[in-house]
C-alpha positions in Angstrom: 0.1 -2.4 5.3 0.1 -4.5 2.3 3.1 -6.5 1.5 3.7 -6.2 -2.4 6.7 -8.2 -2.8 9.7 -10.2 -0.9 13.2 -10.8 -2.2 16.5 -11.6 -0.6 15.0 -11.1 3.0 13.5 -7.7 1.9 9.7 -6.6 2.4 8.2 -4.3 0.3 5.1 -2.6 1.6 2.6 0.6 0.9 0.5 2.2 3.4 -3.1 2.8 2.6 -3.6 6.7 2.5 0.2 7.4 3.0 1.4 10.7 2.9 2.9 12.3 -0.4 4.9 12.1 -2.4 4.3 8.7 -3.7 6.5 6.0 -2.2 6.8 2.6 -0.7 8.4 1.3 2.4 11.5 -1.4 2.2 12.2 -3.4 5.2 15.3 -5.4 5.9 15.9 -7.0 9.3 15.8 -4.0 11.4 16.3 -1.3 8.8 13.8 0.5 7.0 13.8 3.0 3.9 11.1 5.2 2.2 11.8 5.2 -1.4 10.3 7.6 -3.6 8.7 6.5 -7.1 8.8 9.4 -9.4 11.8 9.8 -9.1 13.4 6.7 -7.5 15.2 8.1 -4.4 15.5 7.6 -0.7 13.1 9.5 1.1 14.0 8.8 4.7 16.2 6.2 6.5 18.3 3.6 5.0 19.2 -0.2 4.3 22.8 -2.0 4.1 24.4 -0.6 1.0 23.9 -3.7 -1.1 20.2 -4.3 0.3 19.3 -0.6 -0.8 21.2 -0.8 -4.5 18.6 -4.2 -4.7 15.7 -2.1 -3.6 16.4 0.8 -5.9 17.4 -1.7 -8.8 13.9 -3.2 -8.2 12.1 -0.2 -8.1 13.3 1.0 -11.2 12.0 -2.2 -13.1 8.7 -1.9 -11.6 8.1 2.1 -11.4 4.5 1.9 -13.5 3.7 -1.1 -11.3 4.5 0.9 -8.1 2.9 4.3 -9.2 -0.3 2.2 -10.1 -0.5 0.3 -6.6 0.2 3.9 -4.9 -3.1 5.1 -6.8 -5.0 2.2 -6.0 -4.3 2.4 -2.3 -5.2 5.7 -2.2 -8.3 4.9 -3.8 -9.6 2.3 -1.3 -8.5 -0.7 -3.7 -6.3 -3.7 -3.1 -2.4 -3.3 -4.0 -1.2 -5.7 -6.5 1.7 -8.1 -5.9 5.2 -7.3 -8.0 7.4 -9.8 -9.1 10.6 -9.9 -6.8 14.0 -9.1 -8.0 15.7 -12.5 -9.1 
């Protein structure tokens, strides 16, 4: 599962050939959440409130890159790194 970004202890990953809808995984300590890309929303799981808010903010800033990575991974192409939240 490629890591596409990392910020404030949060790891953002996408799986090759993961199930629809387009989404990514955010891991923070022992917590994990799946976030839909379009629209941006929680699909499953959760993070502590502050961490989850940062992930949602980051996703909103990088929605086009997230969709591009989703399509690349589903076409057997490598994912590209996305700038972290600062």
